[in-house]
C-alpha positions, -999 to +999 in steps of 0.1 A: +396-261+124+369-253+098+334-258+109+307-272+088+272-256+078+239-269+092+231-298+074+207-329+083+237-348+070+256-341+103+246-369+128+254-377+162+280-401+149+299-374+132+300-357+166+313-388+184+340-393+157+352-359+161+352-360+198+368-392+198+339-408+219+314-431+217+277-423+206+264-432+241+287-403+254+276-376+232+239-390+239+245-383+275+261-349+270+230-339+251+208-352+275+227-333+302+235-365+322+256-362+352+276-392+344+302-379+320+337-372+327+342-333+325+371-338+297+347-359+276+319-333+280+342-308+269+353-325+238+317-333+229+306-298+231+337-284+213+327-311+184+291-298+185+301-263+181+327-271+152+301-291+134+271-269+140+253-299+150+215-293+161+205-323+180+168-310+182+164-310+144+141-334+142+118-322+165+122-286+150+109-302+117+081-319+138+072-285+152+066-273+119+053-302+101+044-331+123+049-365+112+024-394+120+047-419+112+056-442+141+084-467+140+082-499+159+118-512+164+122-550+175+155-565+177+158-595+155+161-632+166+153-666+153+116-674+148+103-640+154+075-644+129+065-674+151+068-654+181+038-652+205+053-626+222+062-605+188+029-613+170+010-599+205+029-567+202+025-560+168-012-566+172-017-545+199+002-517+185-011-522+150-047-520+161-043-485+182-021-469+157-050-473+133-074-461+155-053-430+162-047-423+122-011-433+128+013-450+104+033-477+115+067-487+102+080-521+115+116-520+117+136-553+125+168-546+137+204-560+142+223-543+172+249-529+148+225-515+123+214-479+116+179-467+122+168-441+093+150-417+118+143-391+088+105-383+088+098-405+119+074-391+144+078-414+172+096-444+181+086-476+201+112-498+210+102-533+217+129-540+245+164-529+244+190-559+241+221-551+224+206-521+205+210-496+232+230-472+209+197-469+187+178-458+217+203-430+226+206-417+189+167-414+190+168-395+223+196-372+213+176-362+183+147-353+204+124-379+188+094-389+210+103-425+222+089-450+247+104-482+255+084-515+263+095-546+280+125-530+295+124-508+325+149-482+316+162-464+347+196-446+336+180-426+306+154-400+305+127-422+284+092-432+291+090-471+294+064-498+302+077-529+314+061-564+329+068-573+364+087-603+356+102-605+389+068-606+407+053-630+381+084-657+384+084-654+421+045-662+422+050-693+399+080-706+419+061-701+453+031-719+440+051-748+434+065-748+468+031-743+480+025-778+464+052-794+485+078-792+457+114-788+469+132-798+437+123-771+417+143-764+382+144-734+361+149-733+325+157-695+314+154-677+286+180-656+270+197-638+299+206-610+276+172-599+278+160-580+307+129-602+308+147-635+312+172-621+338+141-610+360+124-643+356+159-661+370+159-633+398+122-641+407+129-676+410+158-672+432+140-649+457+111-673+458+133-701+468+154-679+493+126-664+508+111-700+515+144-712+527+147-736+498+183-744+488+190-736+453+207-763+432+229-745+404+227-778+384+188-773+382+194-738+366+197-744+327+202-715+306+185-713+269+179-686+242+141-691+245+143-716+215+124-748+218+154-768+204+174-756+233+144-762+259+145-798+245+181-804+254+175-784+286+143-810+296+166-840+287+195-829+308+171-824+336+152-861+332+185-878+331+200-866+367+203-892+391+182-867+414+158-853+390+137-822+400+098-826+407+091-795+395+103-767+366+094-732+362+099-725+324+108-690+311+081-692+282+051-712+274+067-722+241+095-740+258+072-751+286+053-773+260+084-785+248+095-795+281+061-818+285+066-831+250+101-844+260+089-857+293+061-878+279+086-892+254+107-902+283+076-919+302+074-890+327+038-884+335+026-846+335+018-834+364+021-867+384+060-872+380+068-835+369+048-802+376+054-777+350+049-740+348+052-716+321+055-677+314+032-659+288-005-674+287+002-682+251-033-698+239-015-730+226-008-741+261-046-747+265-046-773+236-017-799+246-021-831+264-026-811+296-035-774+299-003-756+309-003-736+342+014-704+332+019-665+343-003-643+322+017-610+312-004-582+295+014-581+263-016-564+243-019-539+272+017-531+273+016-526+235-016-504+234-005-482+264+029-476+245+009-460+217-012-439+240+020-425+258+037-420+225+009-400+209+008-378+241+046-373+234+041-365+199+012-339+205+030-322+234+040-284+230+065-288+257+084-318+276+065-340+299+075-358+328+091-391+322+070-423+329+081-455+342+052-482+347+055-517+358+023-538+348+013-566+368+014-604+359-014-630+368-008-667+378-031-689+358-036-724+373-047-752+352-038-789+347+001-791+345+007-788+384-002-809+413+009-815+451+039-835+454+034-872+460+049-888+488+073-917+479+058-948+470+023-937+465+006-938+432 
């Protein structure tokens, strides 16, 4: 079979197509992962040879002419420009890239879209949801890469994540300490690691305290205020409604409070509410919101520091995987459970 001459037009997708495997499989072969069938490994290596593909072409270019362009890749979702999470990340990353004289390129991506990695000196992925193929492609090209808001264990990539399990556990444990037994949870989009871990922390706190878990009290949403409203209405209409609710984001928690007040439910007398984020808007509602503070700006700025080290390194550095702690912030939206019949 005729081989092609070296060219930057040869991509990891060409190798995958020639070998008849997925991009993920090619990435694992290039990164020497042991979790590849030998048959597929041989096919990929043969395709690389036939196409004369050089996975480190970007790394070689950077060695001779370093790029100071950093790409911030954020999975696109509804309301991103109103998202406290996204704006805090952009603020933290933007401030530090400017201080380090790095140019920031913002890329809002769909899971199936391609990333143009030419001229990029490093990449920060703000979470990995359904765009794992993009991460694997960046790693295959040897581009310095850091992932934030997702603890990645099965790829050789630096990551900085929030201890969502610990934060959720602390929130629910606090409610249990106030005497609540009927505790609901309104989740975020469980396709995200953060939402899945917050649900896990809720379950672990209930189980550790020997509290029964009522599956009807767990309502899954997509992080939107619209679905938070529907979830709150469903909980309030139950014949045996919860006395407390842990909500996966402050934005949704504020919507829960709004719906509760519309139904004549007093916060926190009739329903205690805990959010997650420490969004400043939680301070200015009818009651100040008890929440779990997550260090979004620190996570963002630490990612730039780690990426800068990778971009300046003359040899491969040890992979770093970091969990940042959360903090329970107690305000006005929770109180001890009142015995039945008391006012």
